[in-house]
N, C-alpha and C positions, 0 to 999 in steps of 0.2 A: 897428453898423459899416456904413458905406456902401460896398456893392459894386457900385453902379450903373455900367453901362457903355453904350457906344453902338457899334453896328456897322451899317453901311449907312444911317446916320441913324436907326436904330431904337433906341428906349430900352429897355434890358434891365435886369433886376433884378440880374444878376451877369455876369461875363465868361465863364461856362461855357456853350458851345453844343454841342449834339450834332450831329456831322457826318452826312452822308449815309451811311446804313447800313441793314441790316435792322431795326435798333432803331426807326427812324423810318418803317418801311414798313407800319405798321398803325395803326389808330386807337387800339387798346388800348395799343400801344407808346408812342405820342405822349402819351397821358394818363398813363401811368406815368412817363414822362420828366419831364413837367410837375410831377407830384406830388413827384418826387424832387428837383426844384429846377433842372432845365435851364432856361436863360434863353430859349432858342429852339431850333428844330430845323431841319435841312436835310433835305428829303425825298430819297429815292433818285432817281436821275436818270431822265429821259425821254430816250431816245437818238435822235439824228438818223436812224440806220439804221432804227429802229423806226417813226418817223413816215413815212419815205419808203416803206418796204415796205408799210405799211398803205395808203398812197395807190396804190401799184402794184397791190395786190390789188383795190382798188376800180375801178381803171381801167388794165388791163394794156397799153393802147395808148399810154399816155403815155411819152414818152422822158425817162429820167432819166440824168444823167451820174453817173459814179462806180460803183464795184463794191459793190453791196449784196447780191448773191446769196449770198455766203458767210455772211451773218449770220442769226441765228435768225429764225423767223417770229414775228409779233407775239404769237401765243398763248403763246410760250415766255417772254415777259417777265413781270415781276411784275404790271404793269398795262398795259392798252392806253392809247392816247393819250386816249380818251374817258373811261375809268374813272379816269385820272390826274386829270382835271379834277374828277370827282365826289369823288375822294379829298381834293383840296384843299378843296372846299366843306364836306365833312363834318369835316375836321380843323379848319377855321376855326369851325365851329359848336360843336365839342366841346372845343376847347382855347382858352385865353386867351393863351398865349405866341405870339410871332411864328412864322409858318410860311413858310419860305424854300424855294421850289421849285428844282429843279435841271434844267438842260438840258445834255446832253452831246453835243457835236458836234465835227467835225473839218474841215469845209469850209463856205464861205459858200453860202447857198442859201435857197430859199423856206421851208424848214422853220423858219427863224428866226422867221417870222410866228406860229408857235405860241405865242411868248412873250405875245402879246396875249391869247390865250385863257386862258393861265395867270393873267394879271393880272385878267381879267374873272371868273375863278373865285374870286378873293379872296386870292391869295397876297400876303404882305406884302413879298416881294422875290424876286428870282431870282438864283441862282448859276449862272453859265456855267462848266461844267466842260469846257474846251477841250482836246482830246486830239489834237494834230496830230503824231502820231508819224511822222517822216519816213522813208518807205521807198523813196523815189525818190532815188538818189544824185545825180541830175542837177538836182534842185530846189534852187536857192540859198536860203540862210537868210533873205534879205530877202523872198523870195516867201512863205515860211512865215509870217513875221511879218505881212506885209500881209494874208494870208488870215485870220489870227487877228484882226487889228484890224477887218477887214471884217465878220466874224461879230458882233463887239461892236457895231459901228455899226448893223448891220441890226436887232439886238435892241433896242438903245437907241431906234431910230426907232419901234419898235412900242409901247413901254411908257413909263409915267410912274413906276412904282414903283421902289424902289431896285434897283440892279444891281451884283452882285459878280462877280468872275472868279477862279476857282481856277487859278492858273498853275503852270507847271512851271519848274524852275530852270536849263534848258538854253539859254536865250537868251544870245547873245554879251554883251549888256549888259542885265541884269535891271532895273537902275535906269532906263535909257532906255525900256524897254518899259513899266515902271510909269507913267512920265510920259506915254507915248502912250496908255495905257489911260485915264488920267485925262482927257486931252484928248478921248477918244472918248465920254466921259460915264459912266465907271464910278465908283461910289461907294466901293468897297472891294475889296481883294485878299485872297485866301486863299493863304498861302504854306506849303507847296508841294504840288502834285499829285504823287502817287507812281504810277509805272507798275507794274502788276502783272506782274512778270517771271516767265517760266516757268523750270522747272528740268528736269534731264535724269535719267531713270532709266537708269543705266549698265548694269544687268543685263538689262533688258527692251528697251533701245534705244527708249525712248519719251519724248516730251515730257510733263512733268508739270505740271499746273496746280494752283493752290491759293493761298489767301490766307494770308500770314504776318502775324501781328499785329505792330504796331510796337513799338519799344523807345525808351527815353529818348534814345538816341544819334541817333535819326532827327530830332530837333528842332534840331540844331546849325546846320544850314544856314539854316533859317528864322530862327533867332535872329540870325545874322549879318546877314542881309539886312533884317530888321525893324529892327535897331539902326541900320543905315545909312539906311534910308528914312524913319524916324520924323521927322515934322515937316518933311521936305523936300517932301512933297506933301500935298494936302488929301484924303487917302484914309484910310479906316479899314483897319487891318491885322489880319487874323486869322491866327493860327498854327495850322497843322493838320499832324498827323503827329508821333507821339512824345510826345504829352502824356499820360504814363502816371501821373504823380503830381502832387500839389499843388506840389511844388518845381519841376517842369517849367513849370507855369503861371506861377509866381512869376518864374522866370528870364525867360520870354518877355514878360511884362508889364513887367518892369524894362527889357527891351530896347526896348519901345515898342508891344507888341501891344495892340490894342483889346480883343480877345477871344481865347479859345483854343477850338479845336474838339476835342472828345474823341470817340473811337470805340473804338479797340483797348482802352483802359483799362476801359471798361464792358462790352465784349464778354468780356473776361477776368475782371473782378471783379464784374460785375453792376451793374444800374442803381443799386443802393444805394450805390455808390461816389461818386456825384455829391455828396450831402451831406457825405460824409467829406472829399472834396477841398475843398469850400467851407469846412468847419470848419477845416481845416488852414491855408487861406489867411488866414482871420480870425485864427487864433492867431498866425501869423507877423506879421500887421499889428499886433496888440496888443503883441507883444514889441518891435517896432520903433517903436511909438507913432505909427502911421499911422491916420487915421480914414476915409480914402477911397482908392480906387484912384488918383485923380488926384494924390494926395500923392507917389506914387512911380513912376507909369507913365513909362517912358522915361528914368528917372534914370541908367541905364547905357547909354543909346543914344549915338550919335555926337553928337547935339544936347545930350546931358547932360554932355558933356565928353570922352568917350572918342574918340580919333581913329579914322578909318576904318582906318588901318593896324593898329590894335590888334586889329581883328576879322578882318583878312585876312593880309597878308604878314608883318607884324611878329610876329604870333603864331607863324607857321611858323618864322621865323628864331630866335626865342627858344626854341622847343621843341627845335630841333636843337642849339642851344648848351647847353641844359640837359642833353640826353642825352649830349653830349660831356663835360660836367663830371662827370656820374655815372660815365661810363666810366673817366675818369682818377682819380676819387676814389670808389671803390665803397663805402667805409665812411663 
């Protein structure tokens, strides 16, 4: 069975990529993921704030714009910027699968030049995890979009290796932003970034922090937009968030995903779940007499015949009509 896939122009043995997480944060973890069948891994992020604070520590007389004082010192991150480069070199030496580094930023700036050092360290690609959470109510949306695109252009200017962007779904027009990302030199998009939202402890009057693992419901938004964008642009599309079972991966590939990124599923079920997921995809393909992913990828996308309305407004209208029919005819 041919499970070969392509993401960011990289040839992969299957569509299953392990997203940025503690699982890919150690050499031993990467080797275990490769052995289990992961087609590629995305490393944990190197943060804009981390890079800037390290520079401030080396030269406190430099003037840096932006509020970085509230962020942790570099020693509190998993890796320093220098050890991150060493980690890439070692990962490339010990693993044969593609290693995709991750840069996490929120504003344009000189820190984007660090992408060149990541390329020189041997990374096969870079994922830009852009996190422009708007806290200034006076900042217009077009300004946020322009800052985001400027980050992409600055990084693209520095590197020749493939570049992906992990985007969030809150743009006024996701499709238009996708088109502008392509024009800025992006090779692929990961849909969608998930903000880690706090909770409130009502008894102790405290803000609670914590990571909640995903559920299969979390992939519905990505499914809709991937189905809409498939073949409209020359971008590889990765689905991330809510890929908990093989059936989730199948749905997303039917919509047009080039690959799926798993994280919560293997945090919950263990690395050994990767071959289980792959086996179930193969069994589904056998039942439906497909011999490769390309036989069925995108067959339920907008380009495959389903109208955009089917994925958006029409679905909503039909759902309300169906609920009303059940109310009137409960039996």
